[in-house]
PAMI-961325 format. One record per residue: residue number from 1; residue in one letter; x, y, z of N, C-alpha, C in turn. Coordinates in nm, 2 decimals, decimal comma. Atoms other than C-alpha are relative to their C-alpha. Last residue first. Example, Ala and Ser with C-alpha at 12.3 -4.5 7.8 and 13.67 -1.06 7.14 Angstrom:
// residues 2
<node 2; S; <-0,09; -0,11; 0,00>; <1,37; -0,11; 0,71>; <-0,08; 0,11; 0,08>> <node 1; A; <0,09; -0,12; 0,00>; <1,23; -0,45; 0,78>; <0,09; 0,12; 0,00>> 
***
This chain:
// residues 158
<node 158; S; <0,11; -0,07; 0,05>; <5,79; 6,30; -0,47>; <-0,11; -0,09; -0,04>> <node 157; P; <0,07; 0,08; 0,11>; <6,05; 6,17; -0,23>; <-0,12; 0,08; -0,06>> <node 156; A; <0,13; 0,05; -0,04>; <6,24; 6,44; -0,03>; <-0,06; -0,08; -0,12>> <node 155; A; <0,11; -0,06; 0,07>; <6,61; 6,48; -0,13>; <-0,13; -0,07; 0,04>> <node 154; V; <0,05; 0,08; 0,11>; <6,84; 6,36; 0,14>; <-0,11; 0,07; -0,06>> <node 153; G; <-0,08; -0,03; 0,13>; <7,04; 6,61; 0,35>; <-0,04; -0,09; -0,12>> <node 152; S; <-0,11; 0,10; 0,02>; <6,93; 6,46; 0,68>; <0,08; 0,02; -0,12>> <node 151; A; <-0,10; 0,00; -0,11>; <6,75; 6,77; 0,79>; <0,11; -0,10; -0,02>> <node 150; A; <-0,08; -0,12; 0,02>; <6,57; 6,80; 0,45>; <0,11; 0,01; 0,11>> <node 149; H; <-0,09; 0,03; 0,11>; <6,46; 6,44; 0,48>; <0,09; 0,12; -0,03>> <node 148; A; <-0,09; 0,10; -0,04>; <6,31; 6,50; 0,82>; <0,10; -0,03; -0,11>> <node 147; T; <-0,10; -0,07; -0,09>; <6,15; 6,83; 0,71>; <0,11; -0,10; 0,05>> <node 146; A; <-0,09; -0,09; 0,08>; <5,99; 6,65; 0,42>; <0,10; 0,07; 0,08>> <node 145; A; <-0,10; 0,07; 0,08>; <5,87; 6,36; 0,63>; <0,09; 0,09; -0,08>> <node 144; H; <-0,10; 0,05; -0,10>; <5,71; 6,59; 0,89>; <0,11; -0,08; -0,08>> <node 143; A; <-0,09; -0,11; -0,04>; <5,54; 6,78; 0,60>; <0,10; -0,05; 0,10>> <node 142; A; <-0,09; -0,03; 0,12>; <5,41; 6,45; 0,45>; <0,09; 0,12; 0,04>> <node 141; V; <-0,10; 0,11; 0,00>; <5,28; 6,35; 0,80>; <0,09; 0,03; -0,12>> <node 140; K; <-0,09; -0,02; -0,11>; <5,10; 6,68; 0,83>; <0,11; -0,10; 0,00>> <node 139; A; <-0,09; -0,11; 0,03>; <4,95; 6,65; 0,49>; <0,10; 0,03; 0,11>> <node 138; T; <-0,10; 0,04; 0,09>; <4,83; 6,30; 0,57>; <0,09; 0,11; -0,05>> <node 137; V; <-0,11; 0,08; -0,07>; <4,67; 6,42; 0,89>; <0,10; -0,04; -0,10>> <node 136; R; <-0,07; -0,08; -0,10>; <4,47; 6,70; 0,72>; <0,12; -0,08; 0,06>> <node 135; P; <-0,09; -0,08; 0,07>; <4,37; 6,49; 0,41>; <0,09; 0,09; 0,10>> <node 134; L; <-0,11; 0,08; 0,07>; <4,22; 6,23; 0,64>; <0,10; 0,08; -0,07>> <node 133; L; <-0,12; 0,02; -0,09>; <4,03; 6,47; 0,87>; <0,11; -0,07; -0,07>> <node 132; R; <-0,06; -0,13; -0,05>; <3,77; 6,62; 0,63>; <0,13; -0,02; 0,07>> <node 131; D; <-0,04; -0,08; 0,11>; <3,69; 6,31; 0,42>; <0,07; 0,13; 0,05>> <node 130; L; <-0,12; 0,06; 0,05>; <3,68; 6,10; 0,74>; <0,06; 0,08; -0,12>> <node 129; E; <-0,10; -0,03; -0,10>; <3,43; 6,35; 0,89>; <0,14; -0,07; -0,05>> <node 128; S; <-0,03; -0,14; 0,02>; <3,22; 6,34; 0,57>; <0,11; 0,03; 0,10>> <node 127; G; <-0,08; -0,02; 0,13>; <3,23; 5,96; 0,57>; <0,04; 0,14; -0,01>> <node 126; L; <-0,13; 0,06; -0,02>; <3,12; 5,93; 0,94>; <0,09; 0,03; -0,12>> <node 125; Q; <-0,07; -0,09; -0,09>; <2,83; 6,17; 0,87>; <0,14; -0,05; 0,03>> <node 124; A; <-0,03; -0,12; 0,07>; <2,73; 5,97; 0,56>; <0,07; 0,10; 0,09>> <node 123; S; <-0,12; 0,03; 0,08>; <2,76; 5,64; 0,75>; <0,04; 0,13; -0,08>> <node 122; T; <0,03; 0,07; 0,13>; <2,51; 5,78; 1,00>; <0,13; -0,03; -0,07>> <node 121; A; <-0,02; -0,08; 0,13>; <2,62; 5,87; 1,35>; <-0,04; -0,09; -0,12>> <node 120; H; <0,13; -0,05; 0,04>; <2,48; 5,70; 1,67>; <0,00; 0,08; -0,13>> <node 119; A; <0,09; 0,11; 0,00>; <2,78; 5,48; 1,74>; <-0,14; 0,04; -0,05>> <node 118; A; <-0,01; 0,07; 0,13>; <3,02; 5,75; 1,63>; <-0,11; -0,11; 0,00>> <node 117; A; <0,11; -0,05; 0,08>; <2,91; 5,96; 1,94>; <0,00; -0,07; -0,14>> <node 116; P; <0,13; 0,06; -0,03>; <3,12; 5,73; 2,16>; <-0,11; 0,05; -0,09>> <node 115; N; <0,05; -0,06; -0,13>; <3,44; 5,83; 1,99>; <-0,14; -0,05; 0,02>> <node 114; A; <0,14; -0,05; 0,00>; <3,59; 5,61; 1,71>; <-0,03; 0,05; 0,14>> <node 113; R; <0,06; 0,03; -0,13>; <3,96; 5,59; 1,66>; <-0,14; 0,06; 0,01>> <node 112; V; <0,12; -0,07; -0,01>; <4,09; 5,57; 1,30>; <-0,06; -0,04; 0,14>> <node 111; V; <0,09; 0,06; -0,10>; <4,45; 5,46; 1,28>; <-0,12; 0,09; 0,02>> <node 110; V; <0,10; -0,08; -0,06>; <4,65; 5,54; 0,97>; <-0,08; -0,08; 0,10>> <node 109; D; <0,10; 0,08; -0,08>; <4,98; 5,40; 0,85>; <-0,10; 0,10; 0,07>> <node 108; V; <0,06; -0,07; -0,12>; <5,17; 5,59; 0,58>; <-0,10; -0,10; 0,06>> <node 107; G; <-0,09; 0,00; -0,12>; <5,42; 5,41; 0,35>; <-0,06; 0,06; 0,12>> <node 106; A; <-0,07; 0,12; -0,03>; <5,24; 5,50; 0,03>; <0,09; 0,02; 0,12>> <node 105; P; <-0,13; 0,02; 0,06>; <5,02; 5,81; 0,05>; <0,06; -0,13; 0,04>> <node 104; V; <-0,11; 0,01; -0,10>; <4,66; 5,78; 0,17>; <0,13; -0,03; -0,08>> <node 103; Q; <-0,04; -0,13; -0,04>; <4,40; 5,91; -0,08>; <0,12; 0,00; 0,10>> <node 102; G; <-0,08; -0,07; 0,11>; <4,37; 5,58; -0,26>; <0,05; 0,14; 0,04>> <node 101; I; <-0,13; 0,04; -0,02>; <4,25; 5,42; 0,07>; <0,10; 0,06; -0,11>> <node 100; R; <-0,08; -0,11; 0,00>; <3,93; 5,62; 0,05>; <0,15; -0,03; 0,01>> <node 99; A; <0,03; -0,09; 0,11>; <3,68; 5,36; -0,04>; <0,09; 0,12; -0,02>> <node 98; A; <-0,03; 0,07; 0,12>; <3,84; 5,11; 0,19>; <-0,03; 0,08; -0,12>> <node 97; A; <-0,15; -0,01; 0,02>; <3,83; 5,37; 0,47>; <0,04; -0,07; -0,13>> <node 96; L; <-0,03; -0,14; 0,04>; <3,45; 5,40; 0,44>; <0,15; 0,02; -0,03>> <node 95; A; <0,05; -0,02; 0,14>; <3,41; 5,02; 0,44>; <0,03; 0,14; -0,05>> <node 94; R; <-0,09; 0,07; 0,09>; <3,63; 4,99; 0,75>; <-0,04; 0,01; -0,15>> <node 93; L; <-0,13; -0,07; 0,02>; <3,45; 5,27; 0,93>; <0,09; -0,07; -0,10>> <node 92; R; <0,03; -0,12; 0,08>; <3,11; 5,10; 0,87>; <0,13; 0,08; -0,03>> <node 91; R; <0,02; 0,04; 0,14>; <3,25; 4,76; 0,98>; <-0,03; 0,12; -0,09>> <node 90; K; <-0,13; 0,04; 0,06>; <3,40; 4,92; 1,30>; <-0,02; -0,04; -0,15>> <node 89; T; <-0,08; -0,12; 0,02>; <3,08; 5,09; 1,39>; <0,13; -0,03; -0,07>> <node 88; R; <0,07; -0,07; 0,11>; <2,88; 4,77; 1,34>; <0,08; 0,13; -0,03>> <node 87; N; <-0,03; 0,07; 0,13>; <3,14; 4,58; 1,55>; <-0,07; 0,07; -0,12>> <node 86; R; <-0,14; -0,02; 0,04>; <3,12; 4,84; 1,83>; <0,04; -0,07; -0,13>> <node 85; V; <-0,02; -0,14; 0,05>; <2,74; 4,84; 1,83>; <0,15; 0,03; -0,04>> <node 84; V; <0,08; -0,01; 0,13>; <2,71; 4,46; 1,85>; <0,02; 0,14; -0,06>> <node 83; A; <-0,08; 0,06; 0,11>; <2,99; 4,44; 2,11>; <-0,07; 0,02; -0,13>> <node 82; N; <-0,02; 0,14; -0,02>; <2,82; 4,69; 2,35>; <0,07; -0,06; -0,13>> <node 81; G; <0,13; 0,08; -0,02>; <2,87; 5,06; 2,31>; <0,03; -0,14; 0,02>> <node 80; V; <0,09; -0,02; 0,12>; <3,12; 5,33; 2,21>; <-0,13; -0,07; 0,02>> <node 79; S; <0,08; -0,12; -0,03>; <3,28; 5,34; 2,56>; <-0,10; 0,03; -0,12>> <node 78; K; <0,13; 0,04; -0,06>; <3,38; 4,98; 2,50>; <-0,08; 0,12; 0,03>> <node 77; S; <-0,01; 0,05; -0,13>; <3,66; 5,10; 2,26>; <-0,14; -0,03; 0,06>> <node 76; V; <0,14; -0,03; -0,05>; <3,66; 5,12; 1,89>; <-0,01; -0,06; 0,14>> <node 75; V; <0,01; 0,02; -0,15>; <4,02; 5,14; 1,76>; <-0,15; 0,05; 0,03>> <node 74; F; <0,11; -0,06; -0,06>; <4,06; 5,09; 1,38>; <0,00; -0,03; 0,15>> <node 73; G; <0,05; 0,08; -0,11>; <4,36; 5,02; 1,16>; <-0,11; 0,08; 0,07>> <node 72; V; <0,10; -0,07; -0,08>; <4,46; 5,14; 0,81>; <-0,04; -0,10; 0,12>> <node 71; R; <0,08; 0,09; -0,08>; <4,76; 5,05; 0,61>; <-0,09; 0,08; 0,09>> <node 70; P; <0,05; -0,05; -0,13>; <4,93; 5,23; 0,32>; <-0,08; -0,10; 0,08>> <node 69; P; <0,14; -0,05; 0,01>; <5,11; 5,02; 0,06>; <-0,04; 0,06; 0,14>> <node 68; L; <0,10; 0,11; -0,01>; <5,49; 5,01; 0,09>; <-0,14; 0,05; 0,00>> <node 67; G; <0,04; 0,07; 0,13>; <5,71; 5,27; -0,06>; <-0,09; -0,11; 0,02>> <node 66; A; <0,00; -0,08; 0,12>; <5,86; 5,38; 0,28>; <-0,02; -0,08; -0,13>> <node 65; R; <0,12; 0,02; 0,08>; <5,76; 5,14; 0,55>; <0,00; 0,08; -0,12>> <node 64; A; <0,01; 0,14; 0,03>; <6,10; 5,11; 0,72>; <-0,12; -0,03; -0,09>> <node 63; D; <-0,09; 0,02; 0,11>; <6,15; 5,49; 0,71>; <-0,01; -0,14; -0,05>> <node 62; T; <-0,14; 0,04; -0,04>; <5,85; 5,53; 0,93>; <0,08; -0,03; -0,12>> <node 61; Q; <-0,08; 0,06; 0,11>; <5,52; 5,71; 0,87>; <0,14; -0,03; 0,06>> <node 60; G; <-0,15; 0,01; -0,02>; <5,24; 5,80; 1,10>; <0,07; -0,06; -0,11>> <node 59; A; <-0,08; 0,05; 0,12>; <4,87; 5,89; 1,09>; <0,15; 0,01; 0,04>> <node 58; H; <-0,15; -0,01; -0,02>; <4,61; 5,94; 1,36>; <0,07; -0,06; -0,12>> <node 57; V; <-0,08; 0,07; 0,10>; <4,24; 6,01; 1,28>; <0,14; 0,03; 0,04>> <node 56; V; <-0,13; -0,06; -0,01>; <4,00; 6,09; 1,57>; <0,08; -0,08; -0,10>> <node 55; I; <-0,12; 0,08; 0,01>; <3,63; 6,02; 1,52>; <0,13; 0,08; 0,02>> <node 54; L; <0,03; 0,14; 0,05>; <3,28; 6,14; 1,60>; <0,12; -0,09; 0,00>> <node 53; T; <0,08; 0,07; -0,10>; <3,33; 6,46; 1,81>; <-0,03; -0,14; -0,04>> <node 52; S; <0,13; -0,07; -0,01>; <3,62; 6,57; 1,58>; <-0,08; -0,08; 0,11>> <node 51; G; <0,12; 0,07; -0,05>; <3,98; 6,48; 1,55>; <-0,12; 0,09; 0,00>> <node 50; A; <0,11; -0,10; 0,02>; <4,31; 6,54; 1,38>; <-0,12; -0,07; 0,05>> <node 49; R; <0,13; 0,03; -0,05>; <4,64; 6,37; 1,47>; <-0,10; 0,11; -0,03>> <node 48; A; <0,09; -0,11; 0,01>; <4,99; 6,35; 1,32>; <-0,14; -0,04; 0,05>> <node 47; G; <0,15; 0,02; 0,02>; <5,28; 6,13; 1,37>; <-0,08; 0,13; -0,01>> <node 46; R; <0,03; -0,08; 0,12>; <5,66; 6,18; 1,33>; <-0,15; -0,03; -0,04>> <node 45; P; <-0,05; -0,14; 0,00>; <5,76; 6,09; 1,69>; <-0,04; 0,08; -0,13>> <node 44; G; <-0,12; -0,03; 0,07>; <5,53; 5,79; 1,71>; <0,05; 0,14; -0,01>> <node 43; R; <-0,10; -0,07; -0,09>; <5,28; 5,75; 1,99>; <0,13; 0,03; -0,08>> <node 42; L; <0,06; -0,08; -0,10>; <4,96; 5,66; 1,80>; <0,10; 0,08; 0,08>> <node 41; V; <0,08; -0,11; 0,07>; <5,12; 5,53; 1,48>; <-0,05; 0,10; 0,11>> <node 40; A; <-0,09; -0,08; 0,07>; <5,39; 5,33; 1,66>; <-0,07; 0,12; -0,07>> <node 39; A; <-0,08; -0,08; -0,09>; <5,15; 5,20; 1,91>; <0,09; 0,10; -0,07>> <node 38; F; <0,09; -0,10; -0,05>; <4,92; 5,07; 1,64>; <0,07; 0,10; 0,09>> <node 37; D; <0,02; -0,09; 0,11>; <5,22; 4,90; 1,47>; <-0,10; 0,11; 0,04>> <node 36; S; <-0,12; -0,08; 0,01>; <5,32; 4,74; 1,80>; <-0,01; 0,11; -0,11>> <node 35; S; <0,02; -0,11; -0,10>; <4,96; 4,62; 1,85>; <0,12; 0,09; 0,00>> <node 34; A; <-0,08; 0,02; -0,12>; <4,99; 4,43; 1,52>; <-0,01; 0,11; 0,10>> <node 33; R; <0,04; 0,11; -0,09>; <4,70; 4,44; 1,28>; <0,08; -0,01; 0,13>> <node 32; L; <-0,10; -0,02; -0,11>; <4,70; 4,74; 1,04>; <-0,05; -0,10; 0,11>> <node 31; R; <0,05; 0,01; -0,14>; <4,51; 4,63; 0,73>; <0,11; 0,01; 0,10>> <node 30; H; <0,02; -0,14; -0,05>; <4,61; 4,75; 0,38>; <-0,05; 0,00; 0,14>> <node 29; G; <-0,13; -0,07; 0,00>; <4,77; 4,42; 0,27>; <-0,01; 0,14; 0,05>> <node 28; A; <-0,08; 0,05; -0,11>; <4,45; 4,23; 0,37>; <0,13; 0,08; 0,01>> <node 27; P; <-0,09; 0,12; 0,03>; <4,24; 4,43; 0,13>; <0,09; -0,03; 0,12>> <node 26; L; <-0,14; -0,04; -0,02>; <3,98; 4,67; 0,28>; <0,09; -0,12; -0,02>> <node 25; V; <-0,07; 0,08; -0,10>; <3,65; 4,56; 0,12>; <0,14; 0,05; 0,01>> <node 24; P; <-0,14; -0,01; 0,01>; <3,42; 4,80; -0,07>; <0,06; -0,08; 0,12>> <node 23; T; <-0,05; -0,07; -0,12>; <3,07; 4,67; -0,07>; <0,15; 0,00; -0,01>> <node 22; A; <-0,14; 0,00; 0,00>; <2,93; 4,58; -0,41>; <0,05; 0,08; 0,11>> <node 21; E; <-0,06; -0,14; -0,03>; <2,57; 4,50; -0,35>; <0,15; -0,02; 0,00>> <node 20; P; <-0,06; -0,02; -0,14>; <2,46; 4,17; -0,50>; <0,06; 0,14; 0,01>> <node 19; P; <-0,14; 0,03; -0,01>; <2,25; 4,20; -0,82>; <0,05; 0,02; 0,14>> <node 18; S; <-0,08; -0,12; -0,01>; <1,87; 4,20; -0,79>; <0,15; -0,04; 0,02>> <node 17; S; <-0,07; -0,03; 0,12>; <1,70; 3,89; -0,93>; <0,09; 0,13; 0,01>> <node 16; P; <0,05; -0,11; 0,07>; <1,60; 3,76; -0,60>; <0,09; 0,04; -0,11>> <node 15; A; <-0,04; -0,13; -0,06>; <1,73; 3,42; -0,52>; <-0,06; 0,11; -0,07>> <node 14; A; <-0,11; -0,07; 0,06>; <1,53; 3,13; -0,64>; <0,04; 0,12; 0,07>> <node 13; R; <0,02; -0,15; 0,01>; <1,32; 2,91; -0,43>; <0,13; 0,05; -0,06>> <node 12; P; <-0,11; -0,08; -0,07>; <1,33; 2,54; -0,50>; <-0,02; 0,15; -0,02>> <node 11; A; <-0,11; -0,03; 0,09>; <0,99; 2,41; -0,63>; <0,11; 0,08; 0,09>> <node 10; V; <0,00; -0,14; 0,04>; <0,77; 2,28; -0,35>; <0,12; 0,02; -0,09>> <node 9; P; <-0,14; -0,04; 0,03>; <0,68; 1,91; -0,30>; <-0,01; 0,15; -0,06>> <node 8; R; <-0,03; 0,00; 0,14>; <0,33; 1,88; -0,15>; <0,15; 0,04; -0,02>> <node 7; C; <0,00; -0,13; 0,06>; <0,31; 1,78; 0,21>; <0,04; 0,00; -0,15>> <node 6; S; <0,07; -0,09; -0,09>; <0,22; 1,47; 0,40>; <0,00; 0,14; -0,05>> <node 5; P; <-0,09; -0,08; -0,08>; <0,32; 1,24; 0,11>; <-0,08; 0,10; 0,08>> <node 4; A; <-0,02; -0,13; 0,06>; <0,06; 0,99; 0,01>; <0,09; 0,08; 0,09>> <node 3; V; <0,05; -0,10; -0,09>; <0,11; 0,63; 0,14>; <0,02; 0,14; -0,07>> <node 2; R; <-0,07; -0,12; 0,02>; <0,13; 0,34; -0,10>; <-0,06; 0,11; 0,08>> <node 1; M; <0,08; -0,12; 0,00>; <0,00; 0,00; 0,00>; <0,09; 0,12; 0,00>> 
***
C-alpha cells in the first residue's frame, strides 16, 4: 500500500533577481593588525592627529615602511557601546576607509579611533568626517617627512 506524502513538493526558491551589492572591502595588505604598529602610529615621533566629536584620525610614517602600501587600523573602545554596536561601527568605518585608501600616500599608517558619538552617527556623517580629517593628517605627515629628509640632507621623495 502506497502512502501519500504529507506535504506537497515545493519548487526550489530562487534568489531575488537583484545583483549583489558591491561593498568595498579593505584588502589584507592594507590592514593594520599588530599592536606594536598601532602604538607606533599613536605615539610615534613623526605622527599627526586630527579629531572631531565622532572620530579621531592618527597617521604616522616610518622609514622602514617607505614605498609600501598604506595600512589602516581601527580602535573602537567599550565606551562606544556593546559588542554589536562596536562591531557595526568598525564595519562601517572599514568600508569608508576602503573607499578612501587611494587618498593615503604609500608608507603611511592610519589609525581611526571612534568616539562614543560615532555609534549614533550615520555612515554619511562618518564619511564626511573622514573626508575632512584624512587629508589633514596625511598633509601633516608629509610635512614631517619632508622636514626630516631636509634635515638629513636627502632629497624628499615626490
